[in-house]
RODRENNU-641093 format. One record per residue (C-alpha): z negated, x negated, y; residue in one letter; residue number from 1. Coordinates in Angstrom, 1 decimal. Layout:
R     c3     c1     c2 code pos
R      Z      X      Y    A NUM
...
//
This chain:
R     c3     c1     c2 code pos
R   -0.1    0.1    0.1    M   1
R   -0.9   -2.6    2.3    R   2
R    2.2   -4.6    1.7    R   3
R    4.4   -1.5    2.2    W   4
R    2.8   -1.0    5.8    L   5
R    3.5   -4.5    6.5    R   6
R    7.2   -4.3    5.6    D   7
R    7.2   -0.7    7.4    L   8
R    5.7   -2.5   10.8    L   9
R    8.2   -5.6   10.2    K  10
R   11.0   -2.7   10.3    E  11
R    9.9   -0.9   13.1    L  12
R    9.8   -3.6   15.5    R  13
R   13.4   -3.8   15.8    Y  14
R   12.8   -0.2   17.4    Y  15
R   11.2   -0.7   21.0    P  16
R   11.1    2.9   21.4    S  17
R    9.5    4.0   18.2    A  18
R    6.4    1.1   19.1    L  19
R    6.0    2.7   22.4    L  20
R    5.8    6.0   20.7    G  21
R    3.5    5.0   18.1    G  22
R    1.6    3.2   20.6    S  23
R    0.9    6.8   22.5    I  24
R    0.7    8.7   19.0    I  25
R   -2.4    6.1   18.6    L  26
R   -4.0    6.6   22.1    I  27
R   -3.5   10.6   21.8    M  28
R   -5.0   10.5   18.2    L  29
R   -8.1    8.5   19.9    G  30
R   -8.5   10.6   22.5    L  31
R   -8.6   13.7   20.0    S  32
R  -11.8   12.1   18.4    I  33
R  -13.2   10.9   21.3    L  34
R  -13.2   14.4   23.3    V  35
R  -14.9   16.3   21.3    P  36
R  -17.9   13.8   21.1    I  37
R  -18.3   13.3   24.8    R  38
R  -17.3   16.7   25.7    I  39
R  -18.6   19.3   22.6    P  40
R  -17.1   22.9   22.0    Y  41
R  -20.0   24.3   23.8    S  42
R  -20.0   22.4   26.5    E  43
R  -16.2   22.7   27.1    A  44
R  -16.2   26.5   26.5    V  45
R  -19.2   26.5   29.2    R  46
R  -17.5   24.2   31.7    L  47
R  -14.2   26.5   31.1    W  48
R  -15.7   29.9   30.7    R  49
R  -19.1   29.3   32.4    G  50
R  -18.5   31.3   36.0    G  51
R  -19.2   30.8   39.6    E  52
R  -22.5   29.1   38.8    E  53
R  -21.1   26.4   36.9    V  54
R  -17.9   26.1   39.2    W  55
R  -19.4   26.6   42.3    Y  56
R  -19.6   22.7   43.2    R  57
R  -15.8   22.5   43.2    L  58
R  -13.1   23.0   45.8    P  59
R  -10.8   25.6   45.1    R  60
R   -7.0   25.0   44.3    Q  61
R   -6.8   21.6   44.9    V  62
R   -4.7   18.8   44.0    P  63
R   -6.2   15.5   42.2    P  64
R   -7.8   12.2   43.8    A  65
R   -5.0   10.0   43.1    W  66
R   -2.4   12.1   45.2    V  67
R   -4.1    9.8   48.1    N  68
R   -2.5    7.0   46.8    W  69
R    0.9    8.2   48.1    F  70
R   -0.3    9.6   51.8    R  71
R   -0.7    8.2   54.9    R  72
R   -3.4   10.7   55.6    E  73
R   -6.2   10.2   53.5    R  74
R   -7.3   13.8   52.2    L  75
R  -10.8   14.7   52.3    A  76
R  -12.9   14.1   48.9    D  77
R  -15.6   16.7   48.2    T  78
R  -19.2   15.6   49.1    L  79
R  -22.1   16.8   47.4    I  80
R  -26.1   16.1   48.4    F  81
R  -28.7   17.7   46.8    S  82
R  -32.6   17.5   46.7    T  83
R  -32.7   18.5   43.1    R  84
R  -30.6   16.0   42.2    D  85
R  -32.4   13.2   44.4    Q  86
R  -36.2   14.4   45.2    P  87
R  -36.5   11.4   47.1    S  88
R  -34.4   12.7   50.0    L  89
R  -37.1   15.6   50.8    K  90
R  -40.0   15.0   52.9    R  91
R  -43.2   17.1   53.1    S  92
R  -46.2   17.4   54.9    Q  93
R  -49.0   20.1   55.3    P  94
R  -48.5   22.6   57.9    A  95
R  -51.5   25.4   58.3    G  96
R  -51.7   27.3   54.6    E  97
R  -48.0   26.2   53.7    G  98
R  -45.7   22.9   54.6    R  99
R  -42.9   21.7   56.5    R 100
R  -40.5   20.2   54.1    I 101
R  -37.8   18.1   55.8    E 102
R  -34.5   16.9   54.6    T 103
R  -31.6   15.0   56.0    E 104
R  -28.4   14.2   54.6    F 105
R  -26.9   11.0   55.9    I 106
R  -23.1   10.5   55.0    F 107
R  -19.8    8.2   56.2    D 108
R  -16.8   10.2   56.7    Y 109
R  -13.6    8.3   56.2    P 110
R  -11.2   10.9   55.9    Y 111
R   -7.8   12.2   57.8    D 112
R   -8.4   15.3   57.2    T 113
R  -11.0   18.3   57.5    F 114
R  -12.9   19.6   54.7    P 115
R  -11.7   22.6   52.6    Q 116
R  -15.2   24.6   53.7    E 117
R  -18.6   24.1   54.3    L 118
R  -21.9   25.4   52.5    A 119
R  -25.7   24.8   52.1    L 120
R  -27.6   26.5   49.2    Y 121
R  -31.2   27.0   49.4    I 122
R  -33.4   27.3   46.4    W 123
R  -36.7   28.8   47.6    A 124
R  -39.9   29.2   45.4    Q 125
R  -42.7   31.1   46.9    F 126
R  -44.8   34.7   45.9    Q 127
R  -44.8   36.8   48.6    E 128
R  -43.6   34.8   52.0    K 129
R  -40.3   33.8   52.0    A 130
R  -40.0   30.2   53.7    P 131
R  -38.0   29.6   56.9    F 132
R  -35.2   27.2   57.1    V 133
R  -33.1   26.0   60.1    T 134
R  -30.0   23.6   59.8    A 135
R  -29.1   21.0   63.0    T 136
R  -26.0   19.1   62.6    W 137
R  -25.6   15.6   64.2    K 138
R  -21.9   13.8   64.7    T 139
R  -21.4   10.5   65.5    P 140
R  -20.7   10.6   69.0    D 141
R  -24.7   12.3   69.3    G 142
R  -23.7   16.0   69.6    R 143
R  -26.3   18.5   68.1    S 144
R  -25.7   21.7   67.0    L 145
R  -28.2   24.4   65.3    R 146
R  -26.3   25.6   62.5    I 147
R  -28.2   28.2   60.9    M 148
R  -31.6   30.0   60.8    E 149
R  -33.0   32.3   58.3    L 150
R  -35.4   33.3   55.7    R 151
R  -34.9   32.1   52.1    A 152
R  -35.6   35.4   50.4    E 153
R  -33.8   34.7   46.9    G 154
R  -34.1   32.2   44.2    M 155
R  -30.7   30.8   44.9    K 156
R  -29.4   31.6   48.3    Q 157
R  -25.8   30.5   49.8    G 158
R  -24.8   29.7   53.3    F 159
R  -21.3   29.3   54.1    R 160
R  -20.8   27.9   57.3    F 161
R  -17.3   29.7   57.7    A 162
R  -18.6   33.4   56.8    Q 163
R  -21.3   33.3   59.7    D 164
R  -20.6   35.0   62.7    R 165
R  -23.2   33.4   65.1    R 166
R  -22.0   29.9   63.9    L 167
R  -18.3   30.8   64.4    L 168
R  -19.4   32.4   68.3    Q 169
R  -21.0   29.1   68.9    R 170
R  -18.4   27.0   67.7    L 171
R  -15.7   29.5   69.8    G 172
R  -14.1   30.7   67.2    G 173
R  -12.9   27.4   65.7    V 174
R  -13.3   27.5   61.8    P 175
R  -16.8   25.1   61.4    P 176
R  -15.1   22.8   58.9    E 177
R  -12.4   22.0   61.8    E 178
R  -15.2   22.3   64.8    A 179
R  -17.9   19.9   63.3    L 180
R  -15.7   17.1   62.4    F 181
R  -13.3   17.4   64.9    A 182
R  -13.3   15.2   68.0    V 183
R  -14.0   17.5   71.0    P 184
R  -11.2   18.8   73.1    D 185
R   -8.1   17.7   71.3    T 186
R   -5.3   19.5   70.3    S 187
R   -4.3   19.4   67.6    P 188
R   -7.9   18.7   66.1    P 189
R   -8.3   15.2   65.5    Q 190
R  -10.9   14.2   62.8    V 191
R  -13.9   12.0   64.2    R 192
R  -14.5    9.8   61.6    K 193
R  -18.1    8.1   61.3    G 194
R  -21.3    9.0   60.0    T 195
R  -23.0   12.4   60.1    Y 196
R  -26.3   13.9   60.0    R 197
R  -27.4   17.6   58.3    L 198
R  -31.1   18.0   58.8    R 199
R  -32.5   20.9   56.9    V 200
R  -36.2   21.9   57.8    E 201
R  -38.0   24.5   55.7    A 202
R  -41.6   26.1   56.7    V 203
R  -43.4   27.6   53.8    T 204
R  -46.4   29.9   54.4    F 205
R  -47.9   29.5   50.9    E 206
R  -49.6   26.4   49.0    P 207
R  -47.5   26.3   45.9    D 208
R  -44.4   27.1   47.9    S 209
R  -41.2   24.9   47.7    D 210
R  -37.7   24.3   48.9    V 211
R  -34.9   22.6   47.5    D 212
R  -31.4   22.5   49.4    V 213
R  -27.7   21.5   48.7    E 214
R  -24.7   20.6   50.7    F 215
R  -21.5   20.6   49.7    I 216
R  -18.3   19.5   51.7    A 217
R  -15.6   20.8   49.5    Y 218
R  -12.8   18.8   49.9    G 219
R   -8.8   18.4   49.7    Q 220
R   -8.5   16.8   46.5    V 221
R  -11.0   16.6   43.6    Y 222
R  -11.2   14.1   40.2    G 223
R   -8.3   13.1   38.4    W 224
R   -6.7   16.2   37.4    A 225
R   -7.5   18.7   40.2    G 226
R   -9.0   22.4   40.1    T 227
R   -7.5   25.9   39.5    D 228
R   -8.0   28.8   41.7    R 229
R  -11.5   29.8   40.0    Y 230
R  -12.9   26.3   41.3    R 231
R  -12.6   24.8   37.5    R 232
R  -12.0   21.5   36.7    D 233
R   -8.3   21.1   34.9    L 234
R   -9.4   17.8   33.6    G 235
R  -11.6   19.6   30.9    V 236
R   -8.4   21.6   29.7    A 237
R   -6.6   18.6   29.7    L 238
R   -8.5   16.5   27.8    L 239
R   -9.1   19.5   25.0    W 240
R   -5.5   19.7   24.9    G 241
R   -5.4   16.6   22.8    F 242
R   -7.6   17.8   19.9    P 243
R   -6.0   21.3   19.6    V 244
R   -2.5   20.0   20.0    A 245
R   -3.1   17.2   17.8    M 246
R   -5.0   19.4   14.9    A 247
R   -2.4   22.3   15.3    F 248
R    0.5   20.1   15.3    G 249
R   -0.1   17.9   12.2    L 250
R   -2.0   20.4   10.2    L 251
R    1.2   22.7   10.7    G 252
R    3.8   19.9   10.1    S 253
R    1.6   18.4    7.2    V 254
R    0.7   21.8    5.9    G 255
R    4.3   23.1    6.0    T 256
R    6.0   19.9    4.5    T 257
R    3.9   19.1    1.6    L 258
R    3.9   22.9    0.5    I 259
R    7.6   23.1    1.1    A 260
R    8.1   20.2   -1.1    M 261
R    5.8   21.2   -3.8    W 262
R    7.4   24.5   -4.1    L 263
R   10.5   22.9   -4.5    A 264
R    9.6   20.9   -6.7    A 265
R    8.2   23.4   -9.1    V 266
R   11.1   25.7   -8.8    G 267
R   13.3   22.7   -9.9    V 268
R   11.4   21.7  -12.8    W 269
R   10.4   25.1  -14.5    F 270
R   13.7   26.7  -13.5    R 271
R   14.2   30.2  -14.4    G 272
R   12.3   33.1  -12.5    W 273
R   10.1   30.8  -10.7    V 274
R   12.9   29.0   -9.1    D 275
R   14.6   32.2   -8.9    E 276
R   11.7   33.6   -7.2    L 277
R   11.4   31.0   -5.0    I 278
R   15.0   31.0   -3.6    Q 279
R   14.8   34.9   -2.8    R 280
R   11.5   34.3   -1.1    L 281
R   13.4   31.7    1.1    V 282
R   16.3   34.0    1.8    E 283
R   13.8   36.9    2.7    I 284
R   11.8   34.5    5.2    F 285
R   15.0   33.1    6.9    S 286
R   15.9   36.5    8.3    I 287
R   12.3   37.2    9.6    I 288
R   11.6   36.5   13.6    P 289
R    9.8   34.0   13.7    F 290
R    8.3   34.2   17.2    L 291
R    8.1   38.1   17.2    P 292
R    5.8   38.1   14.0    V 293
R    3.4   35.6   15.9    L 294
R    3.2   37.7   18.7    I 295
R    3.0   41.1   16.9    L 296
R    0.2   39.3   15.0    V 297
R   -1.4   37.7   18.2    G 298
R   -1.3   41.3   19.8    T 299
R   -2.4   43.5   16.8    L 300
R   -4.7   41.5   15.1    Y 301
R   -6.2   38.0   15.9    S 302
R   -5.3   35.3   18.3    R 303
R   -7.5   32.4   17.3    S 304
R   -5.9   29.2   16.3    L 305
R   -6.4   29.4   12.7    V 306
R   -5.0   32.8   11.8    V 307
R   -2.1   31.5   14.3    I 308
R   -1.6   28.2   12.3    L 309
R   -2.1   29.9    8.9    G 310
R    1.1   32.3    9.8    I 311
R    2.9   29.6   11.5    S 312
R    3.0   27.8    8.0    I 313
R    3.4   30.6    5.6    L 314
R    6.4   31.7    7.5    L 315
R    7.8   27.9    7.9    S 316
R    7.6   26.9    4.4    V 317
R    9.7   29.3    3.2    F 318
R   12.6   27.8    5.3    S 319
R   15.8   26.4    4.4    I 320
R   13.9   23.1    4.1    T 321
R   13.2   24.0    0.3    I 322
R   16.7   24.4   -0.4    K 323
R   17.3   20.7    0.9    N 324
R   14.4   19.4   -1.3    Y 325
R   15.8   21.4   -4.3    R 326
R   19.4   19.6   -3.8    A 327
R   17.2   16.4   -4.1    I 328
R   14.8   17.2   -7.2    F 329
R   17.9   18.4   -9.1    L 330
R   19.4   15.0   -9.0    Q 331
R   16.1   13.2   -9.8    I 332
R   15.6   15.5  -12.7    R 333
R   18.4   14.2  -14.5    E 334
R   17.1   10.6  -14.0    L 335
R   16.6    8.6  -17.4    P 336
R   12.6    7.7  -16.1    Y 337
R   12.1   11.7  -16.4    I 338
R   13.5   11.5  -20.1    E 339
R   11.3    8.5  -20.9    A 340
R    8.5   10.8  -19.2    A 341
R    9.2   13.6  -21.3    Q 342
R    9.3   11.6  -24.5    A 343
R    5.9   10.0  -24.3    Y 344
R    4.3   13.5  -24.3    G 345
R    4.1   13.8  -20.3    A 346
R    3.2   17.3  -19.2    G 347
R    4.8   19.5  -16.7    S 348
R    2.5   18.9  -13.9    W 349
R    2.3   15.3  -14.0    R 350
R    5.9   14.6  -14.0    I 351
R    5.7   17.0  -10.9    I 352
R    2.9   15.1   -9.2    L 353
R    3.4   11.4  -10.5    R 354
R    7.5   11.5  -10.8    Y 355
R    9.4   13.8   -8.7    L 356
R    7.4   14.1   -5.6    L 357
R    6.6   10.4   -4.9    P 358
R   10.3   10.0   -5.0    R 359
R   11.2   11.9   -1.9    V 360
R    7.9   11.0    0.0    L 361
R   10.4    8.4    2.0    P 362
R   12.5   11.2    3.2    L 363
R    9.7   13.7    4.3    V 364
R    7.6   11.4    6.0    I 365
R   10.2   11.5    9.2    P 366
R   10.5   15.2    8.4    N 367
R    6.5   15.4    9.1    L 368
R    6.6   13.3   11.8    V 369
R    9.3   14.8   13.6    I 370
R    7.9   18.5   13.0    G 371
R    4.9   17.8   15.0    V 372
R    6.2   18.6   18.4    P 373
R    8.0   22.2   17.3    S 374
R    4.1   23.4   16.4    F 375
R    2.5   21.6   19.6    V 376
R    5.2   23.5   21.4    F 377
R    4.6   26.9   19.7    L 378
R    1.1   26.9   20.2    E 379
R    1.7   25.9   24.3    A 380
R    4.5   28.9   23.8    S 381
R    2.0   31.3   22.6    L 382
R   -0.8   30.3   25.3    A 383
R    2.0   31.1   28.0    V 384
R    2.8   34.2   26.8    L 385
R   -0.7   35.3   26.9    G 386
R   -1.3   34.9   23.3    L 387
R   -3.1   31.8   23.0    G 388
R   -6.9   31.5   21.9    D 389
R   -9.1   33.4   24.5    P 390
R  -11.8   30.6   24.3    V 391
R  -10.4   27.3   23.9    L 392
R   -9.1   25.3   26.9    P 393
R   -5.6   24.2   26.3    T 394
R   -2.5   22.9   27.5    W 395
R   -0.6   26.2   27.2    G 396
R   -3.6   27.9   28.7    K 397
R   -3.3   25.9   32.1    V 398
R    0.4   26.4   32.1    L 399
R   -0.4   30.3   31.8    D 400
R   -2.7   30.7   34.5    E 401
R   -0.4   28.4   36.7    A 402
R    2.5   30.7   36.5    I 403
R    0.6   34.1   36.8    F 404
R   -1.2   32.7   39.9    S 405
R    2.2   31.7   41.4    G 406
R    1.2   27.9   41.9    S 407
R    4.2   26.5   42.5    L 408
R    4.9   29.5   45.2    L 409
R    1.7   28.1   46.7    Q 410
R    2.7   24.1   46.3    G 411
R    0.0   23.2   43.8    S 412
R    2.6   21.5   41.6    Y 413
R    0.1   19.7   39.7    Y 414
R   -1.0   22.5   38.2    W 415
R    2.2   22.9   36.3    V 416
R    3.1   19.5   36.0    L 417
R    0.1   18.1   34.1    E 418
R    0.2   20.0   31.2    P 419
R    3.8   20.0   31.0    A 420
R    4.3   16.2   31.4    L 421
R    1.7   16.0   28.3    L 422
R    3.6   18.1   26.3    L 423
R    7.0   16.2   27.1    M 424
R    4.9   13.0   26.4    V 425
R    3.6   14.3   23.0    A 426
R    6.9   15.7   21.9    G 427
R    9.2   12.6   22.7    L 428
R    6.2   10.2   21.4    S 429
R    6.7   12.0   17.7    F 430
R   10.5   12.4   18.1    S 431
R   11.2    8.6   18.8    T 432
R    8.6    7.5   15.8    V 433
R   10.4   10.3   13.6    G 434
R   14.1    9.0   14.2    F 435
R   13.2    5.7   13.9    A 436
R   11.2    6.1   10.2    L 437
R   14.4    8.3    9.4    D 438
R   16.2    4.9    9.8    R 439
R   14.0    3.0    8.3    V 440
R   13.8    5.0    5.1    F 441
R   17.5    6.0    5.1    N 442
R   19.7    3.0    4.9    P 443
R   22.9    5.0    5.6    R 444
R   21.4    5.7    9.1    L 445
R   20.5    2.5   10.5    R 446
R   22.9    1.1   13.2    E 447
R   25.1   -2.0   12.6    I 448
//
């Protein structure tokens, strides 16, 4: 086996595209193993379907951060500061029956564009008397502005700067995300770069009361994959798309190829009604519309990936491929070493498993590899049609939601291009390796 692999690699070195495709396949398989370890299934589902409580820290429908590499103006990134994550930012001192809690967020703003929006979240713990919270904004040029004054009456209370009428009146109707970061009296508004301060003061009226605050300046870019209209990180779906695509593609291709090969060998060896039954099934299944059946199953029965994969393998097994394998096995069946095996008493199943099937494996391996992209695209196609797994985040589901939301019309090209590029790379990688293996195992196809 080791020698066979060594000889195979020596042959493949003459096909650079196959070596590149094989390297990409190894990377995708590695990610398929690492992603479920680093982001378990339950965590992936929580991040993708958790709701606003999980996504509230992310900006809405923004491109990935690497777009700044190709821009002259640097788009703002998301800035998050929280006393829940950094308790050292909070200082408190006694004040009557309660406490005075002071928090100051100090940050640099080196970007060329304004934030998408600004928000302040307050977590208050009290029995009867709600704490009173105020916030003051200080700019790099020394200006100071009172942002808000409110009673923290809920366990978690959000304050979005753009939705406060009093703040809008103080800013002359200019959106806060522009007015608070702009150079005064500039038209169009220009960003004032420098160090900003947001000072939050809370007064509690009970000894055990406490207040935590979190300030978020939502940026114009986020992460390596961007976000969608629900604020979800697309990176989660793109990463989890690797194990889903690889598992669906490999299981579908391996299962279809091996079962079809085995059925062809069984029919050729036993002949009679066994061969006739297999051939009639092939003719029946060859006229059954493949995609409409899967759509019907996904609509009326189940959209589970396991069910869809099983139906796909069943429909693909009884295909014209069985007739191709049958033609090969008919020739092998008449070879002298098959007669010798019968002469020394080998049983039918031993002949099938030890003498018939191994002879066609070199021809099957290229077809097995080439068949993987078709199942990968099948899963993505069903997801685009709205028939994908309702829980798992996949490449097809990202495409489906991008098309449904009209992302291309809104200029969010990354939302479509990222999963489409991954699908294209996966398909090309397996195809180049499969075509190279076909030339290696079939000398008649080698280029002179």
